[in-house]
C-alpha positions, 0 to 999 in steps of 0.5 A, a space after each residue: 669477210 672478217 669483222 676487222 675487215 668489215 670495220 676497215 671497209 666501214 672506215 674507208 667508206 666514212 673517209 670517202 664520204 668526208 672527201 666528198 662532203 669536203 669537195 662539195 662544200 668547197 665547190 659550193 661555197 666557191 661558186 655561190 653568189 653572195 647576192 643570192 645567199 643574202 636573199 636566201 638569208 632574208 627569206 629565212 633559209 636555214 644555213 644561209 647566214 652561216 654561208 654568208 659569214 663563211 664567204 667573208 673569209 674564203 681562204 679560211 674555209 678553203 684551207 680547212 676543206 682542202 686539209 680535210 680532203 687530204 687527211 681523209 684521202 690518205 686514211 682511205 688509202 691506208 684502210 683500202 690497202 690494209 683491207 686488200 692485203 687482209 682479204 688477199 686481193 689479186 694484184 695488191 697493192 696496185 689493185 688497191 691503189 687503182 680502186 682508191 684512185 677511181 673512187 676519189 676521182 669519181 665519187 670523191 671529187 667529180 660527182 660532188 663538185 658537179 652537183 655543187 656547181 649545178 646549184 651552189 646556193 642550195 648545196 652550200 646552205 645544206 652543208 653549212 653545218 659541215 663547213 663550220 664544223 670542218 673549219 673549227 676542227 681544222 683551225 689549229 692545223 690550218 694556222 700552223 700550216 699557214 705560218 710555215 707556208 708563209 715562212 717558205 714563201 718569204 724565204 723563196 721569193 723574198 716577198 711577204 705572203 699574200 703580196 703580188 709582184 704585179 697588179 691585176 691587168 685591165 684584161 683580168 679585171 674585165 674578166 672578173 667584172 664580166 662574170 669570169 670566163 664562161 660566165 660562171 662563178 661571179 654572177 651576182 657578186 657584182 651588180 650590173 650597175 656596179 659592173 657598168 661603173 667599173 667598166 666606165 673607170 677602165 675605159 677612161 684611159 681610152 677616151 679623150 677630152 674630145 669624146 666627152 666635151 660639150 662641143 663649141 656650138 653648145 657652149 653657153 658663154 658671156 662676153 667680157 663686156 656683159 652687164 649684170 642683167 645680161 649675165 644673170 639672164 644667161 645663167 638663168 637660161 642655161 642653168 649652169 653654175 659656171 660660164 666661160 667668158 670670152 673677149 672678141 669671140 668664143 675662140 678667145 675664152 679669157 676666163 670662167 665666171 662662177 655664179 656664186 660670185 654674183 651674189 654680192 651684186 644682187 640687192 639683199 643677197 649678201 649678209 654682213 658679219 653682224 647679220 645685216 644686209 651688205 651694201 651692193 657693190 658696183 658690178 664689174 665682170 672683169 673682177 670676177 673672172 677666174 683663170 681658165 684651164 686649157 687642154 688639147 682635144 687629145 688629152 686623156 680623160 683619166 689624166 684630165 680628171 687628175 689634173 682638174 682635181 689637182 688644180 681644184 677647178 671644175 671646168 676646162 676649155 678644150 682647144 683644137 690643133 689650131 688653137 680655136 675653141 673646140 668645146 668645154 669639159 667639166 668634172 661632171 662630164 667625166 663622172 657621167 662616163 662612170 655613173 651615167 647621165 646625171 640630171 639635176 633640177 635645171 636639166 630639161 628632159 631630153 631624148 636619150 642620145 641613143 635609143 633602140 627602136 628595133 632589132 637593127 635600128 637606132 635613133 641617135 643624137 648627131 654628136 654620137 661617135 660613128 664608131 659607137 654606132 658601128 659597134 652597136 649595129 655590128 657594122 663594118 665601118 672603118 675609122 672615120 675622119 669625121 668621128 660623129 655620125 652627123 659629121 659622117 652624113 655631112 661628108 657624104 652629102 657634101 653639104 648640110 642636109 635637110 630633114 628627111 634626107 637619107 644616106 646609105 653608107 657601109 651597110 646602113 641607111 641613115 635618115 636625118 630626122 632633125 636639123 637645128 641651125 647648122 647642125 644635124 640634131 637627130 638621125 635614124 640609123 638602120 642596118 641593111 645587111 648590105 655590102 661593105 663600106 661604100 656610099 650612096 647619098 640620096 635626096 628625098 625628092 628622088 625617092 
């Protein structure tokens, strides 16, 4: 082989190496977890800080790597074609094209990308120097190409580059926050608690006021004729800053009382403009009642949140189809759908609404939706008329159960653990793996 041919062969191998390095760098940075890269940087890993900075502008390094791959591949083709002609390779130029294609597919793209996907953080930090060098080298050309591309995009679509005709759909966002299709590529970018909050936001439009309200039986309210002592006792006992006020019964809520409005009726609690203690005014509950906001049970939670914000109120009364009070809902109830349970200094520690006590067994609050229990235990329950698990048990028995009674329904055994007044407080649900929906109510005495 002539010296000129050896030089061309060496140049071709260098071009192939550039293609492989560019492909590996692009894949490694594309699959690298930002969270893991930052952890490596904190541990002092060489190149991790560079990778973290590069990940802030993925489009810049991506364009540079693609440009380097393209230029190196074209140069490789030219060197191999000239080498094949010089050495008289049979079947050239088609044989040369076949060699270049195979080399690019296997050695230039396939193998480097596979290695980078296998351990993107390690490969990415090892090639951080190449990514920085390639980005700086290709920067002028990338800027020119981006400008020309922008002009073409604007001319063809009459839309500025980088804009999208339609926003991302809920399904697309769900794929992103769940880690991408196949679970690769997004791991560590969005933390688990962040994913849960985003998922909570996406689920708001599918939930109604009925799903999140404090039910009628749990409402703490005061009658309109209550005196100051009774109101103060009720607020202290409930630990709420706002209480509904009713006239004849809880079905006739006429307004909302704010606890802070009671301060001027408490001796020594109010301070005048000159710093002196204000004289306590005679108590009148009627003068403190604020307007109440009424919403139907079917009100979507996302719409309710916007309306509460627009009206600058924190509480709404939920009414059923007959106009009776079904429950109350607050902004805190809505926020808990996004960030989880919010406990303050007045909240008493209670059992979780849903507690896993086995692989196929749950301990749940009676107010939990039957559909949610069905999903957690993978049961084939049809949509129930009584949408709480407690309501389902009462329907199957036809009466209020006693503690210890069991109901077998739809492949599950439901045991009543606690009854409070006229409400089922706590239940245990065990998956039996039996036939489809059907009911068999059983009294404890018969077991």
